[in-house]
C-alpha positions as CSV (number, residue, x, y, z in Angstrom):
1,X,-37.4,-7.8,-11.5
2,X,-34.1,-5.9,-11.3
3,X,-33.7,-3.5,-14.2
4,X,-30.1,-3.3,-15.5
5,X,-29.1,-1.0,-18.3
6,X,-26.2,-1.5,-20.7
7,X,-23.7,1.3,-21.5
8,X,-21.3,0.3,-24.3
9,X,-17.8,1.8,-23.8
10,X,-16.1,2.2,-27.1
11,X,-13.0,4.3,-26.4
12,X,-10.0,4.0,-24.1
13,X,-10.6,7.3,-22.3
14,X,-14.1,6.3,-21.3
15,X,-12.9,3.0,-20.0
16,X,-10.2,4.7,-18.0
17,X,-12.8,7.0,-16.5
18,X,-14.5,3.9,-14.9
19,X,-11.4,2.9,-13.0
20,X,-12.6,3.9,-9.5
21,X,-16.1,2.4,-9.9
22,X,-14.6,-0.6,-11.6
23,X,-12.2,-1.4,-8.7
24,X,-15.0,-0.9,-6.2
25,X,-17.1,-3.4,-8.2
26,X,-14.3,-6.0,-8.1
27,X,-14.0,-5.4,-4.3
28,X,-17.6,-6.6,-3.9
29,X,-17.9,-9.3,-6.6
30,X,-17.7,-12.9,-5.7
31,X,-14.8,-14.9,-7.1
32,X,-13.2,-12.0,-9.0
33,X,-9.5,-12.2,-9.6
34,X,-6.7,-9.6,-10.3
35,X,-7.2,-10.3,-14.0
36,X,-10.6,-8.6,-13.9
37,X,-9.3,-5.4,-12.3
38,X,-8.6,-2.2,-14.3
39,X,-5.0,-2.3,-13.0
40,X,-4.6,-5.4,-15.3
41,X,-7.1,-4.9,-18.1
42,X,-6.2,-1.2,-18.9
43,X,-2.5,-1.9,-19.2
44,X,-3.3,-4.9,-21.4
45,X,-5.4,-2.8,-23.6
46,X,-2.9,-0.1,-23.9
47,X,0.2,-2.3,-24.5
48,X,-1.6,-4.8,-26.8
49,X,-2.8,-1.9,-29.1
50,X,-6.5,-2.2,-28.5
51,X,-7.7,1.3,-29.4
52,X,-11.4,0.6,-29.6
53,X,-12.8,-1.5,-26.7
54,X,-16.4,-2.8,-26.7
55,X,-16.9,-3.1,-23.0
56,X,-20.3,-3.4,-21.4
57,X,-20.9,-1.4,-18.3
58,X,-24.1,-2.5,-16.6
59,X,-25.9,-0.2,-14.2
60,X,-28.8,-0.2,-11.8
61,X,-30.1,3.1,-10.7
62,X,-26.8,4.7,-11.8
63,X,-24.6,2.3,-9.9
64,X,-22.1,0.1,-11.7
65,X,-23.3,-3.5,-10.9
66,X,-21.5,-5.3,-13.7
67,X,-18.8,-5.1,-16.3
68,X,-17.8,-7.1,-19.3
69,X,-14.4,-5.9,-20.4
70,X,-14.4,-7.0,-24.1
71,X,-13.5,-6.0,-27.6
72,X,-14.3,-6.9,-31.2
73,X,-11.5,-8.3,-33.3
74,X,-11.3,-9.4,-36.9
75,X,-12.5,-7.9,-40.2
76,X,-16.1,-6.5,-40.7
77,X,-18.4,-9.4,-41.4
78,X,-16.3,-11.9,-39.5
79,X,-15.8,-10.3,-36.1
80,X,-15.3,-12.1,-32.8
81,X,-16.4,-10.7,-29.5
82,X,-13.7,-11.5,-26.9
83,X,-12.6,-10.7,-23.4
84,X,-9.8,-8.2,-23.0
85,X,-6.8,-9.8,-21.3
86,X,-6.9,-12.9,-23.5
87,X,-3.6,-14.7,-23.9
88,X,-1.9,-13.0,-20.9
89,X,-4.5,-13.7,-18.3
90,X,-5.1,-16.9,-16.3
91,X,-8.6,-16.2,-15.2
92,X,-11.1,-14.1,-17.2
93,X,-14.8,-13.4,-16.7
94,X,-17.5,-10.8,-16.5
95,X,-17.9,-9.0,-13.1
96,X,-21.1,-8.7,-11.2
97,X,-22.0,-7.3,-7.7
98,X,-23.4,-9.9,-5.4
99,X,-27.1,-10.4,-6.0
100,X,-26.9,-9.0,-9.5
101,X,-25.3,-12.0,-11.2
102,X,-28.4,-13.2,-13.0
103,X,-29.5,-9.7,-14.0
104,X,-26.0,-9.0,-15.5
105,X,-26.0,-12.3,-17.5
106,X,-29.5,-11.5,-18.8
107,X,-28.5,-8.0,-19.8
108,X,-25.4,-9.4,-21.7
109,X,-27.6,-12.0,-23.4
110,X,-30.1,-9.3,-24.5
111,X,-27.3,-7.1,-25.8
112,X,-25.7,-9.9,-27.8
113,X,-29.1,-10.7,-29.3
114,X,-29.7,-7.0,-30.3
115,X,-26.2,-6.7,-31.9
116,X,-26.1,-9.9,-33.9
117,X,-25.0,-8.0,-37.0
118,X,-21.9,-6.7,-35.2
119,X,-20.3,-10.1,-34.5
120,X,-20.1,-13.6,-36.0
121,X,-18.9,-15.4,-32.9
122,X,-18.1,-14.9,-29.2
123,X,-15.0,-16.5,-27.6
124,X,-14.6,-16.2,-23.8
125,X,-11.3,-17.8,-22.8
126,X,-9.9,-19.1,-19.4
127,X,-13.2,-19.1,-17.5
128,X,-12.7,-20.7,-14.1
129,X,-15.0,-23.3,-12.6
130,X,-17.3,-20.7,-11.0
131,X,-17.1,-18.1,-13.8
132,X,-20.4,-16.2,-14.6
133,X,-20.0,-16.5,-18.3
134,X,-20.2,-20.3,-18.1
135,X,-23.9,-19.7,-17.4
136,X,-24.5,-17.2,-20.3
137,X,-27.4,-18.4,-22.5
138,X,-26.7,-17.9,-26.3
139,X,-28.9,-15.6,-28.3
140,X,-31.9,-17.2,-30.1
141,X,-30.7,-19.1,-33.2
142,X,-27.0,-19.2,-31.9
143,X,-25.4,-22.2,-30.3
144,X,-22.8,-22.4,-27.5
145,X,-20.3,-25.0,-26.4
146,X,-17.9,-25.2,-23.6
147,X,-14.4,-26.7,-24.3
148,X,-11.8,-27.6,-21.7
149,X,-8.9,-25.3,-21.6
150,X,-6.1,-24.8,-19.0
151,X,-5.7,-26.3,-15.5
152,X,-4.7,-24.1,-12.6
153,X,-3.4,-26.1,-9.6
154,X,-4.5,-24.5,-6.3
155,X,-3.1,-25.2,-2.8
156,X,-5.9,-24.9,-0.2
157,X,-4.7,-24.2,3.4
158,X,-7.9,-23.7,5.4
159,X,-6.1,-23.3,8.8
160,X,-2.9,-21.7,7.5
161,X,-0.7,-24.4,8.8
162,X,2.2,-24.7,6.4
163,X,3.6,-28.0,7.7
164,X,0.1,-29.6,7.8
165,X,-0.8,-28.7,4.2
166,X,2.4,-29.3,2.4
167,X,3.1,-33.1,1.7
168,X,5.9,-34.6,3.7
169,X,8.1,-35.4,0.7
170,X,8.0,-31.8,-0.3
171,X,8.8,-30.6,3.2
172,X,11.9,-32.9,3.2
173,X,13.0,-31.6,-0.2
174,X,12.6,-28.1,1.0
175,X,14.7,-28.8,4.1
176,X,17.5,-30.3,2.0
177,X,17.4,-27.5,-0.5
178,X,17.6,-24.9,2.3
179,X,20.7,-26.6,3.7
180,X,22.3,-26.7,0.3
181,X,21.9,-23.0,-0.4
182,X,22.9,-22.0,3.1
183,X,26.2,-23.9,2.7
184,X,27.0,-21.7,-0.3
185,X,27.2,-18.6,1.9
186,X,25.0,-15.6,2.5
187,X,21.3,-16.1,1.8
188,X,18.7,-13.4,1.8
189,X,14.9,-13.9,1.2
190,X,13.0,-10.8,0.5
191,X,9.3,-9.8,-0.1
192,X,8.5,-6.6,-1.9
193,X,5.0,-5.2,-2.2
194,X,5.7,-1.5,-2.4
195,X,8.6,0.9,-2.7
196,X,11.1,2.1,-5.3
197,X,12.7,-1.3,-5.7
198,X,9.6,-3.1,-7.0
199,X,10.5,-2.5,-10.6
200,X,14.1,-3.4,-9.9
201,X,12.9,-6.8,-8.6
202,X,10.6,-7.2,-11.6
203,X,13.6,-6.5,-13.9
204,X,15.6,-9.1,-12.1
205,X,12.9,-11.6,-12.9
206,X,12.8,-10.5,-16.5
207,X,16.6,-11.0,-16.7
208,X,16.5,-14.5,-15.2
209,X,13.7,-15.5,-17.4
210,X,15.6,-14.3,-20.5
211,X,18.6,-16.4,-19.4
212,X,16.5,-19.5,-19.3
213,X,15.0,-19.0,-22.7
214,X,18.3,-18.0,-24.3
215,X,19.5,-21.5,-23.4
216,X,16.6,-22.9,-25.5
217,X,17.4,-20.3,-28.3
218,X,13.9,-18.8,-27.8
219,X,12.7,-15.5,-26.5
220,X,10.0,-16.6,-24.1
221,X,6.8,-14.6,-23.3
222,X,8.8,-11.7,-21.7
223,X,10.9,-11.4,-24.8
224,X,8.1,-9.2,-26.2
225,X,8.7,-5.5,-25.2
226,X,4.9,-5.0,-25.1
227,X,4.6,-7.7,-22.4
228,X,7.4,-6.3,-20.4
229,X,5.8,-2.8,-20.4
230,X,2.4,-4.5,-19.5
231,X,4.0,-5.9,-16.3
232,X,5.7,-2.7,-15.4
233,X,2.4,-0.9,-15.6
234,X,0.6,-3.7,-13.7
235,X,3.2,-3.6,-10.9
236,X,2.7,0.1,-10.5
237,X,-1.1,-0.1,-10.5
238,X,-1.3,-3.1,-8.1
239,X,1.4,-1.7,-5.8
240,X,-0.9,1.3,-5.2
241,X,-3.6,-1.2,-3.9
242,X,-1.2,-3.3,-1.9
243,X,-1.8,-6.3,-4.2
244,X,1.5,-6.9,-5.9
245,X,3.9,-9.5,-4.4
246,X,7.5,-9.8,-5.6
247,X,9.6,-12.3,-3.7
248,X,13.4,-12.7,-4.4
249,X,16.1,-14.9,-3.2
250,X,19.7,-13.5,-3.2
251,X,22.9,-15.5,-2.7
252,X,25.9,-13.4,-2.0
253,X,23.9,-10.3,-3.1
254,X,23.1,-11.9,-6.5
255,X,19.5,-12.8,-7.5
256,X,19.1,-16.5,-7.6
257,X,15.3,-16.7,-8.0
258,X,12.3,-14.4,-8.2
259,X,8.6,-15.1,-7.8
260,X,6.0,-12.6,-9.1
261,X,2.3,-12.7,-8.1
262,X,-0.7,-10.8,-6.8
263,X,-2.9,-11.1,-3.7
264,X,-6.7,-10.8,-4.1
265,X,-8.6,-11.3,-0.9
266,X,-7.5,-14.6,0.7
267,X,-6.0,-16.0,-2.5
268,X,-2.4,-15.5,-3.8
269,X,-1.9,-15.8,-7.5
270,X,1.6,-16.8,-8.5
271,X,2.0,-15.5,-12.0
272,X,5.6,-16.2,-12.9
273,X,8.9,-17.4,-11.4
274,X,12.4,-17.5,-12.7
275,X,15.6,-19.1,-11.5
276,X,19.3,-18.4,-12.2
277,X,20.2,-21.4,-14.5
278,X,23.7,-21.6,-13.2
279,X,22.3,-22.3,-9.7
280,X,19.5,-24.6,-10.6
281,X,21.3,-27.7,-9.2
282,X,20.9,-26.1,-5.7
283,X,17.1,-25.9,-6.2
284,X,16.7,-22.2,-5.2
285,X,13.2,-22.2,-6.7
286,X,11.9,-24.7,-4.1
287,X,13.5,-22.6,-1.3
288,X,11.9,-19.4,-2.6
289,X,8.4,-20.9,-3.2
290,X,8.5,-22.4,0.3
291,X,9.2,-19.0,1.7
292,X,6.4,-17.5,-0.5
293,X,3.8,-19.9,0.8
294,X,4.9,-19.6,4.4
295,X,4.8,-15.8,4.2
296,X,1.4,-15.8,2.5
297,X,-0.2,-18.1,5.1
298,X,1.1,-15.8,7.8
299,X,-0.6,-12.8,6.3
300,X,-3.9,-14.6,6.0
301,X,-3.8,-16.2,2.5
302,X,-5.7,-19.4,2.5
303,X,-5.4,-20.4,-1.2
304,X,-2.3,-20.3,-3.4
305,X,-3.2,-20.4,-7.1
306,X,-0.2,-21.5,-9.2
307,X,-2.2,-20.5,-12.3
308,X,-2.0,-22.1,-15.7
309,X,0.0,-25.2,-16.3
310,X,0.2,-28.6,-14.9
311,X,3.9,-28.7,-14.1
312,X,4.8,-31.4,-11.5
313,X,6.5,-28.9,-9.2
314,X,3.1,-27.3,-8.5
315,X,1.5,-30.6,-7.4
316,X,4.5,-31.4,-5.2
317,X,3.3,-28.6,-2.9
318,X,-0.1,-30.3,-2.6
319,X,-2.0,-28.2,-5.2
320,X,-5.1,-29.7,-6.8
321,X,-6.4,-28.8,-10.2
322,X,-9.1,-26.2,-10.9
323,X,-10.1,-26.4,-14.6
324,X,-10.6,-23.4,-16.9
325,X,-12.8,-23.6,-20.0
326,X,-13.5,-21.7,-23.1
327,X,-17.1,-20.7,-24.0
328,X,-17.7,-20.3,-27.8
329,X,-21.0,-18.9,-29.2
330,X,-21.5,-19.1,-32.9
331,X,-24.2,-17.1,-34.7
């Protein structure tokens, strides 16, 4: 039997010190996403004001073989054990090296059983269909339930053929939209994954996003300064690993649309997009997303995850639902 020890990380500095090992673990974990990386979780923790994490680092022979990036929230006597990243992240889970999945789950189960006095419930949000924590057994005397949560439409392109994978009606719509925007004058499609103008492109997305929400007399998720800082930090962290993808469409030198995402292995995660409201009738979003998908397939991406939300525009590209779930454990 594989012996896995549990180290509880209860301060931000100690969690930061794990970053190199943590990234290396994600590199070899099956099914991990950008939302399990320190480049996402640490900025989330810092910008959301989580000063005392309760992360479980799982080791075998000194090697980091698993990690549960979690924290305790709520007043003493009524505390909930939750995953860091909740709310902002589309896919959450524990992380385990290949071959250590069962040992990591057993160690988490044992730790929860030993610490029953520290928490009243556990809530693990946005677990994908293959998430480890779906298989976590509750401690003795506790009960668990799995509730449906978000859907994440995913476009699968096994052979990388854009025209074969995108439905014909959407190809026709894309062709018409391209002709419309090209008639308006100078058109430029750009991809940014590193360089000094990454943040400039992110800020263009934030500005376009704000315009849309102002029309609704609402702030939108990027109206929160903490969230804006989170994404600035994430862009910087992921750019260093070649993971960030910022695509923009300019018409006459002016941003008309921006798409923001992350590449992890053969999957591209499209986190957010924004369009200039005054140009929406030209359908620049379709033109840019078409460019994004074609570019991603050329560089070896075989799955495009549109992330949370069942908007019709995602299914128009041929995406099919993957269902997230919430696991709740009550003492």
